[in-house]
N, C-alpha and C positions, 0 to 999 in steps of 0.2 A: 643556377643551373639547374636542366630538368632532371628530376631524381632518377628517372628511370635510364636517361643518357647516363649520367654518373654511375648508375649500378653494371650497366653495360661496359664501362670503360676500366672499371675497377675490378670486374669477375668474367675473366675470359675463359674458354674452355678448359685450357692448360692450367690456369690458376685454381679452377675447380678441381680436377683430378689430382693436382698438385697437393691439394689442401687436404683433400678426402686420403690421400694416400699415406697421409704422415700419422693419421689415427686422430685426427682432432673432433671426429665426431664423439669418441669415446669419452675425451676430455670435456669437450663442450657439454656433452649430456650431464656429467657430473656435476658441472658447474650451474646448470639450468634447473634442475632437479632441487637443488639447493632451495632457492626462490618459491619453487613451487609446493615446496615442504612448510616454508615459512608464512606464505598464502595460505594455505590451508588452517594453519593454527592462528593466524592475525598478526597483529602488530606486538611486537615485545613490549612488556609491560601492561598489555590489554588482557582482561578486562582490570582498570584500574581500582579496583575494591571487589568484595565477592558479591558476586549479582544474585538477584532476585529470579531472574529471568534470563533463560538460556536462548530464547527464540522468539520471534514476532510472528502474529499472524494478523495483517491489518485489513480490516474489511472496509474497503474506501466505496461509499454511497456516491457516486458519482453524479452532478445533477442539483446536488444540496437539497436534501430533505427537510422539509417545513416542521420546525421545532415546536412550534403553538399548537401543530396538529398531532405531533407524537410525543412530546417531552414535557414541555413547558407550559402548563396548564393556567389558563387564565379566565376564571369563569366570570370575572366581571366585564369582560367583553362583548358577553351577550346583550345586555342591556345596552350596549354604545353600538350596535349593529347599524351600519350606514352613516355613522357621525364622521365626520372630518377629522382626522389624525391631527389632535392639537400641536402649535407651532413650538409649543413648549417641550413635547416630546421630539418632534422631527430636528428641531434646534438648527434648521439650513443645511443639513447634512447631506452629501451628495448622493444624488439618484443615478439610475440608469440612463440611457438613451430611450429605454423601452418604456420609463414612465414619468421621464422629466418634463414630458409635453402633455400628462394629465391636468386637467382643472379642477379635477377634485382626488383626493385619496381618502377615498370612505375606509371604515374599519370593518373586517372582515373577519368575524368570531367565527372558531372552527366550529365544525358541524358534530364533531365525535365527543362521546363521551367521556371522562376520565375516571378514575379510581387509582386509590393508594394500595401499595402492594408492598411486602416484604417488612420486616422489623424496623426498618428505618423511615417506612411510610412513603416511598418514593412514587411520584405521579406517573401514569402512564395511560396512554389512548388506548381506546377499545379495539385500534387496529394492530396492536403488539400483546396479544395475550400470550403468547408463549416466552417472551422478553421480560414480562411481567413474574411470569414465574420463578425467574432466576434474578430477580432483585437483589437478594442479599448476596450475589456473587459479582454482580456490577456495580461500577462506580458513574452514575450520572454526572456530567459536567456540562450545567445549562450557562456558563457563563465564557465560553470562547470566542474570540472575536479575531479577526484577520484584517489586513489591509487592502485586500483587492476584492473587487466588487463585480469583478466579469469570470467567467468560468476557467478559462485556460491559465490566467495570470495565479488565479486563487487555485486550482490545482497544482500549479507548479510552485507556488509558494509553500503550500503545506506539505509538498513532498520533497521540496528540495532546499526550503529555507530561503528562495528568491522567486520574486515575479519574474525575473527575465530566464529565459530559457537557457541551458549549458552547463549548470550546476549538477553534481552528483545527487541523486534521488537517496532518499532516509535508507533504503534496503541497502544500495550501494556504501554507503557510508557504514553500516552496521557490519557486511561482509568484510570490506577494507579493514576494519579495525578488530572484528571479533575471529574472522576465517568462519571456517564450516566444520560440523562434526560427521560429514560423510566424506567418502572418496568418491561416490558412484553418482552422486546427484550435484547439481549448483547448490551454490549457497543462497542463491535467490531466485525465486521462481513468482511468474506472473501468471494468473489466469482472469480472463474476462468473460463477464455475461451480459446480455441486455435483458432489462427487465419488460414485462408484460405491460407496466403503466404506460409508458411511452415508449414506443418501440424505435421511434426515431430522435435521437436524442443527440447532445453534445459530443463530438468526438473525442478519443483518447489518443495520444501520440506515443510512439515507441519511446521517445526522449523521457517520458515521465517515468520510466523505470532505467534509463540509461546511467552510466557512470560520470558523465560529465569530461572533466579533466582528469579524473581517476583512471588507473589501466583499464581496459575494455572487459579484463575479466571479472569486473566486480558488477556487472550491468547485469539487470535482471534476464532470464532466460523465461519466453512465454511459450506456455503450453496453450495448443491448440485443442478444440474439442471435436474435431474431425479430422479423419487420416491419421498420421503420424503426429504423436503430440508435440513431436518438434520437426521442424521442417528438415526433411534429408536425411534424418536417423536410420531410416530402413537401407539395407544395402540393396544396390539397382540391380537387376535381373543379369545374372551372370557371373556377379561377384558374392565370393562366399565369406566366410569370416577369416579365413586363411589368408586371402588375397586382400582383404580390408587390412588386415595387420602390416602385412609385407608393403603395401603401398604407404600406410601410415609411416612405417619406418623410415622407408626412403625419404618422405617430405620432413620428416623429421630431420634427417642428417643435412638436407639443405637448408633449412630453417637455422640449422646451429651453425652452419658456414655463414651464413648472412648475419645472424646477431653476433658472431665473432667481430667482423668485419664494420656493421653499421652500429652497434650498440642500441640497436631500437627494442626498448623494452616490450612494446605491441608485437614483436616476434615471438619472445618468450611466452604471450599471452597467447598467440596462436598456437603455439605448440600445446600448451596448458590444455587449450579448447578442444584441440584435435584428439589428446586423449581422454578429455573428458568425455566426449561426444562417442567414443569408441564403448567406456562402459556403461554410458547411458543406452546403448544398445538393448542392453540385458536388464537393466534397472530400471527404465522408465517404461516397458510394457508391463513388468512385474506389479510397479505402483499403480499403474492406470487400470488394470485388471481389478474392478470391482465384484468380479463373479464369486470371490470367497469371501465377501463378507455377507456377514449372517442377516437374513431379513429382520432382524430387530434394530439393524444399522438403519435399513432404510424407512423402519416406523418410526424411528427417532427423528430424521432429517426430514423426512414428509416423502410423497410421492414423487415430488421433481427428481429426488437425488438418484433415481435410476435413469434418468437423462440426462445425458453428455452434454455438456456447455451449459448446463442451468446452474446457478447460484448455490441452491444446494448441492450438486453433486460436486461443485468446485468446494464446497466445505468439507465433504468427504475427503477428496482429494487432499485439501488442506491440512487434515485431522493426518493423514497417511503420510504425507510430506513431513509434517512434525516427529511423525514415529522414525522416522527414516534418517533425521540429524540435519534437514534443512533448515538453515538460520533465520531466512526471511521470506515467508509467504505472504504475496499480495494479491487480495481478490479487489478486483474493479466491478461493482455493477453499476449499470448505466440505466438510466429512464426516472430521473428525480428531478428534472428541471421544469415545473409545472407553472408555467406562465398563467395558464388556464385552465377549466376545469380540475381543480383540485379533487374534490368528490367524485370525479371518474377515475381519474388517474392514480392516486397516490394509495388507494387499497387494493389495487393488483399488485403495487411496488410491496408493500407490506406483507402481502400473500407470497412474492418470492422471496423475501428474506428473514421474515421473522421466527418460523419456527426451524429453519437451518440456522441461523445464528445462536439461537438459543439452544438448539441440539448440540453444536460445537461445543458450547461452555459444559453442558452435562455431560458430553462425550469423554471433553479432555479429563473433567472431574472425575469420572466413574476409572478412568484409565491412571489415576494418580497422575496426569501431567499439566493439569491448571496451574499449580503452584509456581512451575517454573515455565510456564507460556503466556507470553502477554499478548493479548487480545484488543484490539481498538477499532470501533465502529463509528463512522460518520463520513460527513462530506466536507464539501469546501469552504462553504458558508451557509446561513441561515436563508429565511425568506422573509418577507414583508408582512406584516400586520394589517395593511392596507391593501386593499384590491386592486389588483391590475386587470383593466378592462371592467367588462359589467358585472355588476354586482348582483346578485339575487339570494332569497334564502337557500335556496338549495344549491347556489353555483358561485365561484370565485377562484380568483386565480391571485399568485403571488410573486412580486419580482425578487429578484436579489438583495440578500441584506447581510453585509460582512459587519455588522455592528455587534451582533452575538447570536450563538448558536449553539447547538447541544451537541456532544458526542458521549458514547459511554465507552469504559475500559474496564479490563477483567483481568486476574490472572496475575504473574508473578509481580509480586513488589505493589501492587494495586490495592488499596482499601476497600473490601466489597460492602454494598449496603449503605453507600454513601451518596446523597445529592448534593452537590457542591457548586454555590455561585446562585446568584439571584438577579434576574431583570425586572424592568419595570412593569407596570400594569398591561402594557402594552406588548410587551417582550420586543421592544424596541432598542433600549440601550440596558447596560449593566448597571446595577445597582451596588453588588457585593462580590467580592473575590473574584474579579476580572482576569482571565487567563489567555494571555497572547498566543498565538500558533507557537513560537519561538519557545514558552514557557512550557506547552506541551510536550514538545518534543526534547527539550532538555530533560523532563520528567520520565518521558520514556527512555532516552538514555541511560538515564540514573538507575533505573530498575535492571537495565542489562549488563551494569556496572561499570559503566562508562562514565566519566567527566566529559560534559559534553564540550568544555574549553580545551581539554587536551587530544580531542580526537582531531586533527587539523592534516591539511594537504598543501604544501608549499607552491603555487603556481603563479606565473608571472610576476613573481617577486612580493606576493603577500601570502599570508597563510588563511586558508579558508576552513570554514569547517560549518557543519548542518544549520546551527543557529546563527550564521554570522558573528556580530558582536555583541548578541543579544541573549536572551535567554535566562532565564530564574526556574529553579526546580522547585515546584509546588509541593512541599512537604506534606501538607495537609491529605493530599491524595495517596499518600505511601503506607504501605500495611506496617 
């Protein structure tokens, strides 16, 4: 039956006023506020054990940074410039359609200098001078691998645990299980910036921060850099706060009647979101107003931090969101998909992100928040050691490479000053301590006090979770 027609048949005008007159609005409100309060606190029994981290700031570098140009130092490649990648290294592994037709796979060494930093002697490229200074605070994992070889399935996989779209993302799982520490802001906030290295890059879809089959209350709320940070947050002309409140009260009563009849949990979500939006009319303008930040903040994060919508400005907002109790803060920085012109495109990307990322760690540490804030920096896969397209001593491109890539983590529950995992001399295969994407997500959940096997949701007769039926906590990464 047509749902709209069914609704019309079940809810007549007389029915509406009769139900409202019996005082059902007050009773329904009481019954609906209980789930709202429960949602704010998270699920019963969660966290499963004492957490080290209370919140997450996830700095996703969309497009896949080149690991051997940034973290995975391979000095022996210089002598192998333009040599054919040995079959013993490639071992017939699948390639993308962009390089599968190439007749040659010449080795392209990094043109950048590397040096060791911190007490652990971690290697960092000259493109990351600020990150190198926080070497003792971060853990670099050089042996992460994934199953996806193209961008959309790979980002979907690392964010949701499945290459197929439609499942809840990491932030949605966390907000579902642990709730939020603030009543005035969403539990899960997303911000996007566009890189200067490659301004036309892979698209990002809203489903990446979607709640999938979880109630939509747990999806991410995207903040914009122009106009209202959240669409339609401001009152339209002619509507003041009192009128807005009166309208929301009336809409709530109608929604309560519908919920009583149909029992649709999305109606409860709608009521909650209306109320959250009303509170955000006050909290969000205060949050996004950086005018009261001292000059030292902008000196720390760099000149771009004064420009709304940049990665640096979003990092400042991420710290402010963390201070106000937001559980999961997701930044996406586009522009890392360098199939050609790596020496031209990679340095601007690093200029966008290096200082601000390191500043975020330093800032949180100064404020005593690093110990209970979990920070993740990385992309969806790595890049190939062989050149895509034409190779010269000054220019090369790199294709997608899922077999190994590098990320770094810091903060609550993570052991700083550690470099974990090894790859072969070509940064092509993992030779020591492989970490699957599911393993990384299980480890991050552990830092939040969550047993990843217990945070589940029944859908279509099956219990789903972020790590599917996989994932092992990597204890060597834990503080």
